N, C-alpha and C positions, 0 to 999 in steps of 0.2 A: 514595604516589601522588601527584605533581607540582603544585602547582597551578594554572597551566594545566590538565590535566587534569581534576582541580575540577571548577572552571569548565564544560567542554566537557561533563560534566553535569547541571549543575545544571539545574533549567526557567527558563522566561524570568521568571516573576515572579522566578526568587530572583536571578539578573541585571539585570534593569530596575526589577524594585520596583514593577513591575503587567504586564499582559497586552500578548502579542506582536502580540497584536488592538491594541490600539489605535497602534500602531505602525505596522499597515495604512489604519488609519484615517487617518492622519497624511499619508503616499504615496497613498494616494486622492485625498484634497484636489491636492496634489500637482498631478497627474494629470491631474483635474479644469478648472484651468486653462488647460493649458497648449490644450486640446480646442479653440478660439475658433480656433487659428489653418489649421486644415484642415477640422475639418466643421464651422464656421463663412463658410469663408471664400467659398462661394457666394451668402450675403446682401453680407457687407465689398464682395465685387468688384464688384456695379454701382455702389457709390457713389465707391468713387474711379476707374472711369472714368469716369463722369458729371464731374464734379467737375473730375478734375485733366484730361479729353479727352485718357488715357491710352487705346492703342489697345489690343484684344482678346490680343491677343501679349505686351505690355508685363503685363499683368493675371495672364494666367496668366502667364509666365517668370516672374510672383511664387510661387504657388503650384507651383510646380514647384520654389522655390526654396528654399522651408518644407521643399519632403520630400528634397529634396537635403540641404539643410545640418540640415535636424533630422538625419536618419540620420548622418550621418559621424560627431554630434556626441556619439554614444551612443557608439564603442567609446574615446575618450580618454576620455570620460564615467564608462564602467563602468569603463577602468585604473583612472583617478585614485580611484573608488572603491573598488574590491578592495582601493589602497594606503591611501587617506589617510580610506579610510573619507564614509560619505554629505554630511556637516556643511557645512562646508566648498565642499563639489562643487556643492550643493541653493545656499548664500548667492551664490556669487557666479554662479550661470546666475539668477537669481529677477532681478539686477538687470539684466541686460542679455538677456533673457527678455521683460522690460519694457517694456525703452528701444528692443527692438527694433519692438514691436505699434507706437509712439507716432508712431515716426517718419511710424508711412502719414499722421498726417494734419499732416505740414508734407510733399507734392509741391508744393504750391506758394510754396513759401518758396524748395526745396534741389533740384536736382538730379533728377532719377528716378534716375542712376547713385548721388548721394551716398544716396538713400534704400533702395533697391535694396541695395545696402554693410549699411549701417547692418541693414535687417532678413534679411539672413542674418547679422549673427552672434548676431540677437537667436532669429533660429532654431537655430545650431549651439547656443543652450547651452540653448536649451528640449530637445536629444535630453539631454543632462545629466542634466534632472531625469525627460525618461523614461525612462530607463536606473536611474536609481536609484529609481522606484518601482518595477517592471520587476524590479527583485536584492531588493528589500523579501520580495519573494514567492517568491521563490526558494532564499534565506541562512536567512527565519526560517520558511519552514512547506512543510517538502519534504516533509509530510503530507498536506498540502493544497495541494500542487500545482497543481494545474490550477485547480481549485475558485476561490481566489485571486489565480492572474496573471490568469483568464476574470477577474474581478469586479475587476483593478488597471486593466488592460485598455479596457473595457469607458466608468470613467470618462472616457476618451480624447475615446473618445464624446458621451457623457452631457453632459460636464460644458460640451459648447457649449451647450443645451437655453435656458442662462440667459441668453443673449446671442442668440440666434437669432432670437427674435421682440422682441425692445423695436428690434434691428439692421430689420429687412426691417419692424418698423413706421414707422421712418424714412418720412413722405412724398416722391417726387420735386422736387415742389418747393421745401419745408424749405429753410433756411440749410445754409449747409453749416459753420457752426457750431456745428447741432444734430451734425453726424457727428462732427464733429472731440470735439466734448463727450460724444459715447459711445466714443470710440478710447481717452479720456482716460481716463477710470470702468476701461474695459475695462482697460485697460493698468497702472494703481494695483493692484489687486484679482489682475495676475496677479505682480507682484511682490512685495505684501506676504505674499501667500496658501505664494509659496515661499519665499521670503526665513523670515518664522516658522515654516513644515512646518520645515524643513531645519535649523533649529536645532534641535529634537526629534526626529531619528532618526538611531537610532543605530544599526550591526550588532552582530550575534553575535559570540565568542571565532573566532577563526581553529578553524576542525576540532569547532567543536561541535555537539553531536547530537541529535537530539529526543529526549526522554525514551524509555522503557525501554514503557512505560506507550501510547505514542500512535504510539511504530514500529513498532503491529501493524500500523496501518493501513493504509502505506504501503505506495506499489506497488513492490515489487520491480524496480531498474534491471536491465538486461542486465548489465549490469558496476559491480562494485567501486573499478574506479578512476577521480580523479577526475582528471581531461584539461585541459593547462594549453588557453592557446587555439596556441598551433604545434603541441599533439600535438592536439587539433581538428581542425584544416583538414588535415593531412596523415590525416584517416578521407576515404575517397572518401565514404560518406553525408552530410559536411558541406555538400559541393559539391553535392549534390542536391534538402539543401535550400537553399543559394540561389540556385541554381535556379526549384527551386518555389517560395520567394518572391517573386523576382524576375518573374509572370511573372501567380501572384496578384495580389501588388500591384497592378501597372501596369494590371491588369483592373478590375478593384475604385476604382481611385485617380478613373478615367478620369471612371466615374459622379457620384464624389462630385464633381469639378473641374467639370461638364457639368452636372452635373439641373439646373438652372433653363436653359439653351443647349436640351436637350436637348430638354425639352418646349416649350423658344418652335417649334423649329425643325420638329417637330411637330403646332405651333398649338393645342397645347394652353394652357391658363392660367397664369397667371401662381399660382391658387391651386394648382392642381396644381404647379407648380414648386419654391413651399412646403413643402408638405407634403409631399411627395416628397423633399425638405432634410429637414421634423423626421424621416419618418419612417424612413429613410436613419441618423437620430445615432441614434430611441433603438433600432432594428433592429440596430445594427451593432454597439451595447454586451449587449443582451439573448442574441443571438448567441456574446458573449465568455464568459458567464455558462452557458449552454446546451448549449451545445461545450466546457465545463470538466464537467458531469456527465454527459454522454454519453463524455467521452475515461475516467471513472474506469471507465464501467462494456464498453467496449469493447475499449480499448487507447488512444493517442494519436495515434498511424501511422494509423491504421484509419480514426477520425476527422474527418479535415487531408482521404485521397483523398477523404472520402462525401462531403463539405462541402464542398470546392472546384471538385466535377465538377457538385454540383446548383446550385454559380455559375453557373456556363457555359451552366448548361439552363438554367436564368430568364430568363438575357441573350435566348438567341435566341426564349424567350419573348416577352422583352420589346417584341423586336423586334419580332414578331410584330402585335404586339393595335397599335406605333403607328404601323406602316401599312396597320391595320384599321380605326382612329383611335377607338381604344377609349380615353381618357384612364384608366377608373379600371384598365385590368386595363393598360397600360404602367406607369403611379405602380406598381400591386401587387408589378408582374409585377418590377424593377428593386431595391424597397425589398425583395423577398423573393432578390433574388442575389445583393443587400447585407449579410439575414439570413447567409446560407451563408457573404459574404466574408470579415465580419468578427473569424471568430473567428482568420485565422492571427496576429492580432496575442496573442495570449494564446496559442495552438498550438506558435505555434514556440518562442515564452518562452518552453515547457514542457517541449517534447522538447528545450531546448537541455538543461537541466538534471537528463532525465530520460536523456539520450545519455550528459550531459558530464560531471556531478557538479555542485555546489552553491558548491566556492572559487571558482572563476575563469569563474562565471555571470558576472559584469555585461560580461566582457573579451569569456567566449566569444556574449554574445547581442547586447552590442552589435559585434565583427565581425561574423555573421550579418545583424543586421539593417541595419546601415550600407552591405552591398553591397545587399543585397538591396533595403530602400527605395532608396537614392536610385536605383537605377537602373531600380526600379520607377516613380520620380517622374517623373527624364524622361520613358516614354513618358508617363505619367497627366495630365504638364502641358503643358509644350513639343509634344513631337511628337507626342500625339494631336489637340494641336486643330491644324498641323499638316496631318493624314492631314485631317481633316475639310472644314478650308479645301479641300482640295488633293480627294479624295475622296467627299465626304458622309459622314452621321449616318449611316444604315446601315451602313457601309462600318467604319467603326469598333465599331461594337458587334459583331459580327460578332468583328472580328480579336480585342476584349478578350475575347466569348466564349470562343474558341479558346482566349485565352492562359489561361485558368480551367480549363476542359477537360481541359489537358495538366499545368496542375501539378499535380493530383488524382492523373492515373494515374504521372506516376511518381513519385510515391511508392509507390507500392505495391512494385517490390522491399523496401523497408524493413521492411514486415510483418517479412518471416522474416529477414532479415541487416542487425539493427539495429549498430552500431559497440560490437564485443570487442576489450578489451585481451588482445595477446598480450607476453610480455614476447620469444621468439624474434623476431617482426616487428620489435623495439624494440631 
């Protein structure tokens, strides 16, 4: 047996000198610190608008550009990670991610356009961090893919919690410097954690296999083929996944970016809006863990359909309570809806590894994520803001609910027709 082949059958402890679960913890921490960009945005945005006098469209554009740039950053981040490993990719990303957020404190010094450009660069490199963390699960944990990917993507929402409360606690009449100091600290934490964890990350040898004693627990893939990105894109199932991802991501991102606005529009208190923001961050992360456990029991494709359909259903229930004037009913229904929505980031990552293999999982998931979340972010940010101003809040909630329902329904054909490689067709 060659030296490379022998390495491929070593245990994680023989390769690393320690358990692969330490790499999971490291990647988990990196994922946590890029969470505030998205899940703490609804408490950061009001300060930006007040301090700099930016209208809501400018603030909404920053959220949209985060979603788009972070999503598109996952593709080159995945390709570079598959080729060079996670270290250099993560270290460079850590520097730029912190700088991007830091420029939010310079809106009075520089033009909005310059702040937006630097912000977009930082958000783009957040995509590198996201891909590096998620791909750690696909590469090191094919035997625990659903639960580890669920926990990893949960970090992308839970990580915002330590930042939400201090930011929300800043009084409206506080000096501007109080907000600037909070941004400085947040940016420093983000950069330092990403850089340090990046230096500690490592991929398994190419072709590494889980030892046979663990492999018995693995869910059998539809076929043993390890798909390249081009081969994965050549299957119709890949494009169904993209369409489903676009629909459901756009639906949920609308609620995440507009949670405080929805509460205000339906004449609910600031406390209700804040509690909804916190509830969304907690349950969105929790759902990714629970969905991973359910996917191991009933199958990942079935889990996806059920969760997205329920997401749409509870969005409609939320609208019913909003128009009935029930703050508790509206807030609870929104949080439950996002619970079923939040699992999308773990489930789509898992199904890419399940359908197309681990070797090119970074680039395969990067392509899916970039196309789907980028387009979904356009709807969830700027487009939804325009539709609200034109047609009102109830209209956008109904449209978002229908998008979520459709995203689950179109996945049903994949239950019986996963991608199966055939040499005759290639």
